[in-house]
C-alpha positions as CSV (number, residue, x, y, z in Angstrom):
1,M,40.4,27.1,-2.7
2,T,38.5,28.5,-6.0
3,Q,34.7,28.0,-6.0
4,R,33.5,26.9,-10.1
5,K,31.3,29.4,-10.6
6,V,27.2,28.5,-11.5
7,K,24.7,31.0,-12.7
8,T,21.7,30.6,-10.8
9,S,18.7,33.1,-10.3
10,Y,19.8,33.7,-6.5
11,P,22.5,33.9,-4.7
12,H,24.9,30.7,-4.8
13,P,25.2,30.0,-0.9
14,D,28.7,29.0,-1.7
15,T,30.2,32.2,-2.5
16,A,27.5,34.4,-0.9
17,A,27.2,33.2,2.7
18,P,28.9,36.1,5.0
19,S,26.8,36.8,7.9
20,G,23.4,38.5,7.4
21,D,23.6,37.8,3.6
22,R,22.6,34.4,3.6
23,P,20.4,33.0,0.9
24,V,16.6,32.7,2.5
25,A,14.8,29.1,1.9
26,L,11.4,28.1,2.4
27,V,10.5,24.5,2.8
28,T,7.1,23.6,3.8
29,G,6.8,19.7,5.0
30,A,9.9,20.2,6.9
31,S,9.7,18.0,10.1
32,S,10.0,15.1,8.3
33,G,10.9,12.9,4.7
34,I,11.8,14.5,1.7
35,G,11.1,18.5,3.5
36,K,13.2,17.9,6.3
37,A,16.3,16.1,4.3
38,L,15.8,19.6,1.8
39,C,16.1,21.3,5.1
40,L,19.4,19.8,5.9
41,V,20.7,19.8,2.6
42,L,20.1,23.9,2.1
43,G,21.4,24.0,5.8
44,R,24.8,22.3,4.7
45,H,24.9,24.9,2.5
46,G,24.8,28.1,4.5
47,Y,21.5,29.0,4.2
48,E,18.6,30.3,6.6
49,V,15.9,28.1,6.3
50,A,12.2,28.9,7.4
51,M,10.9,25.5,8.2
52,I,7.1,25.1,7.9
53,A,4.8,22.5,9.4
54,R,2.0,22.0,11.6
55,G,3.9,20.3,14.3
56,Q,6.2,22.7,16.4
57,A,7.4,19.9,18.5
58,A,8.7,18.1,15.4
59,L,9.7,21.2,13.3
60,E,12.3,22.1,16.3
61,N,13.8,18.7,16.4
62,A,14.4,18.7,12.7
63,A,15.5,22.3,13.1
64,E,18.0,21.4,15.5
65,E,19.7,19.2,12.7
66,V,19.8,21.9,10.3
67,E,21.4,24.1,13.0
68,A,24.3,21.2,13.6
69,A,24.3,20.6,9.6
70,G,25.8,24.7,9.6
71,G,22.0,26.5,8.3
72,V,20.0,28.7,10.4
73,P,16.8,27.6,10.9
74,M,14.0,29.5,11.6
75,V,10.7,27.7,12.9
76,V,7.2,28.5,11.5
77,P,4.4,26.0,12.5
78,A,1.8,26.4,10.1
79,D,-0.8,24.3,8.1
80,V,-0.4,25.0,4.5
81,T,-4.1,23.8,3.3
82,N,-5.3,27.4,5.5
83,R,-4.2,30.2,3.3
84,N,-4.3,32.8,6.1
85,A,-2.3,30.8,8.4
86,H,0.3,30.2,5.3
87,E,0.1,34.1,4.5
88,A,0.7,35.1,8.1
89,A,3.8,32.4,8.0
90,L,5.3,34.2,4.9
91,D,4.8,37.4,6.4
92,T,6.6,36.5,9.8
93,I,9.9,35.2,7.5
94,L,9.9,38.7,5.3
95,A,9.9,40.6,8.7
96,R,13.1,38.6,9.7
97,T,14.8,38.1,6.5
98,G,13.4,40.4,3.7
99,R,13.2,38.2,1.1
100,V,12.5,34.3,0.3
101,D,15.3,33.2,-2.8
102,V,14.3,29.4,-2.6
103,A,10.6,28.4,-2.0
104,V,9.8,24.4,-1.8
105,A,6.9,23.0,-1.9
106,A,7.3,19.5,0.1
107,A,4.3,19.0,1.7
108,G,2.6,16.0,1.0
109,L,0.2,13.4,2.2
110,G,-0.4,9.6,0.5
111,Y,-2.1,6.5,1.0
112,A,-3.9,3.9,-0.9
113,T,-7.3,4.9,-2.2
114,P,-8.8,1.7,-4.1
115,A,-12.3,2.6,-6.0
116,E,-13.9,-0.2,-4.3
117,S,-13.6,1.5,-1.0
118,L,-13.4,5.3,-1.6
119,D,-13.2,7.1,1.8
120,L,-14.1,10.6,0.7
121,E,-12.8,12.3,3.8
122,R,-9.7,11.0,3.1
123,L,-9.8,11.9,-0.7
124,Q,-10.0,15.5,0.4
125,R,-7.5,15.4,2.8
126,M,-4.9,14.6,0.2
127,I,-6.4,17.6,-2.3
128,D,-6.5,19.8,0.6
129,V,-2.3,19.4,1.2
130,N,-1.0,17.7,-2.1
131,V,-2.9,20.3,-4.3
132,T,-3.8,23.4,-1.8
133,G,-1.2,23.3,-0.1
134,F,0.9,22.8,-2.9
135,V,-0.9,26.2,-4.5
136,N,-1.0,28.3,-1.3
137,T,2.5,27.9,-1.2
138,I,3.8,29.0,-4.2
139,G,0.9,31.1,-4.9
140,L,1.7,33.4,-1.9
141,V,5.7,33.5,-2.4
142,L,5.2,34.2,-6.5
143,P,4.6,37.8,-6.4
144,H,7.5,38.6,-3.8
145,M,9.8,36.2,-6.3
146,V,8.2,38.2,-9.5
147,E,8.4,41.8,-8.2
148,R,12.6,41.3,-7.2
149,D,12.7,39.6,-10.8
150,T,14.8,36.9,-8.4
151,G,14.1,33.6,-7.2
152,H,13.4,29.8,-7.0
153,I,10.2,28.0,-7.0
154,V,10.8,24.0,-6.3
155,G,7.5,22.1,-6.3
156,L,7.2,18.2,-5.4
157,S,5.5,16.1,-7.7
158,S,6.5,12.1,-8.2
159,L,6.6,9.5,-11.1
160,S,3.3,8.8,-10.2
161,G,1.9,12.0,-11.9
162,Y,2.6,10.9,-15.3
163,R,0.5,8.0,-15.7
164,G,-2.6,5.9,-13.5
165,L,-1.9,3.1,-11.2
166,P,-4.2,1.3,-9.7
167,G,-5.3,1.5,-6.3
168,N,-3.7,5.0,-6.3
169,G,-6.2,6.9,-8.1
170,M,-6.0,9.9,-5.7
171,Y,-2.5,10.6,-4.9
172,C,-1.6,10.1,-8.6
173,G,-4.1,12.6,-9.8
174,T,-2.9,15.3,-7.3
175,K,0.7,14.6,-8.3
176,V,-0.3,15.3,-12.2
177,F,-1.5,18.6,-11.0
178,N,1.9,19.3,-9.5
179,R,3.7,18.0,-12.4
180,V,1.3,20.2,-15.1
181,F,0.7,23.4,-12.8
182,M,5.0,23.0,-12.5
183,Q,5.1,23.1,-16.1
184,S,3.0,25.6,-16.6
185,L,4.9,27.9,-14.3
186,R,7.8,27.2,-15.9
187,M,6.4,28.7,-19.3
188,D,4.9,31.7,-18.2
189,L,7.9,32.7,-15.9
190,A,10.4,32.2,-19.0
191,N,11.3,35.8,-19.1
192,T,11.7,36.7,-15.9
193,G,14.3,35.7,-13.2
194,V,12.4,33.6,-11.4
195,K,13.1,29.8,-12.0
196,T,11.3,26.9,-11.7
197,L,12.3,23.1,-10.8
198,C,9.9,20.2,-10.9
199,V,10.8,17.2,-8.8
200,C,9.5,13.9,-9.5
201,P,10.9,10.7,-7.7
202,G,9.6,7.3,-7.5
203,W,9.5,5.4,-4.4
204,V,11.2,7.1,-1.2
205,A,11.9,6.2,2.2
206,T,10.4,8.4,4.2
207,P,7.3,7.8,6.8
208,M,4.7,8.1,4.1
209,T,6.1,4.7,2.4
210,R,6.7,2.8,5.6
211,G,3.2,1.5,5.6
212,N,3.5,0.3,2.2
213,K,2.4,-3.1,2.0
214,A,3.5,-4.1,-2.0
215,K,7.0,-4.0,-2.7
216,M,8.9,-0.9,-3.8
217,Q,11.3,-1.0,-6.3
218,F,14.4,1.5,-6.8
219,V,13.9,3.0,-3.4
220,L,15.6,6.5,-3.0
221,D,17.1,7.5,0.6
222,P,15.5,11.1,0.8
223,D,18.9,12.5,2.0
224,K,20.7,11.3,-1.2
225,L,17.3,12.8,-3.0
226,A,17.6,16.2,-1.4
227,T,21.6,16.0,-3.0
228,K,20.1,15.7,-6.4
229,V,17.1,18.4,-5.9
230,Y,19.9,20.6,-4.7
231,K,22.6,19.7,-7.3
232,A,19.4,20.3,-10.1
233,M,18.9,23.7,-8.4
234,V,22.1,25.1,-8.9
235,A,22.5,23.5,-12.7
236,G,19.3,25.8,-13.3
237,K,17.6,22.4,-14.4
238,S,13.3,22.8,-14.3
239,L,13.0,18.7,-14.6
240,L,14.4,15.8,-12.0
241,A,12.9,12.6,-12.6
242,V,14.7,9.8,-10.8
243,P,16.2,7.3,-10.2
244,H,16.6,7.2,-13.9
245,G,16.0,3.5,-15.0
246,L,12.3,4.0,-13.2
247,A,12.1,7.2,-15.1
248,E,12.8,5.8,-18.0
249,M,10.2,3.3,-17.7
250,T,7.5,5.6,-16.6
251,R,7.7,7.4,-19.5
252,F,8.2,4.1,-22.1
253,G,4.2,3.4,-20.8
254,L,3.2,7.4,-21.7
255,P,2.8,6.4,-25.4
256,M,1.4,3.1,-24.7
257,P,-2.5,2.1,-25.4
258,D,-4.6,1.5,-22.8
259,T,-5.1,-2.1,-23.2
260,L,-1.4,-2.6,-23.1
261,Y,-1.0,-0.4,-20.5
262,D,-3.4,-2.2,-18.4
263,L,-2.1,-5.4,-18.9
264,F,1.2,-5.0,-17.9
265,V,0.2,-2.4,-15.0
266,G,-3.7,-2.8,-14.5
267,R,-3.7,-6.2,-12.7
268,R,-0.6,-5.3,-10.1
269,R,-0.9,-4.3,-6.0
270,M,1.5,-0.9,-6.5
271,P,2.4,1.0,-3.8
272,F,1.8,4.7,-3.5
273,A,4.8,7.1,-4.2
């Protein structure tokens, strides 16, 4: 059967996965949620998947699923907020594989942060994971990709990164950073062989959102989201905002005057995403 050829910046897994020449992906937040789902999808498409998260036991369990899906997992426990540990993890990956074709910054942390009862320690932890960890992942692997003039950076933001939501100031703020940072990377790397994809999902059924007391709408399945991310990568898209209906509603609110936006959104109890 003839495979449809798709122009990408890394070896296409359906045509470049003979033994010893598999494309290599690095995924953070790999032990659960969206990160784990992305590892599974990449594994099904023949990737060697370097899986990074803090907990080794959870990583090993996830790695078994990746192997069962046809991938080649590599368990690399590390805290993304610790630059030295993250750099050591990347060195371990490069020593084994010699390259990273796709780097996915999927580690994330979220919980409500209402202004009436701010917990500065929790706020700092969210900044550490969602901002510092995000930059560590991308910043450490990017020179390697630029030197090879090939690669794909995938960064997880959120539809919450488009405009503030009540009770979620810190989460929204970190996701704004993720989204705008990826926009700048896209422009900076336009004349190189390194591509970028910013992923902005709405609510996703993961352990992070399981405790939401407020009602979530248009909830995404993590495995289906991961498939959409993979297809967007192969298609060379720079932005994936899903689900479509909620993304359009979010964009509709961008130019809305504050008084009108507050009237429609500001008085609602919002779950984080």
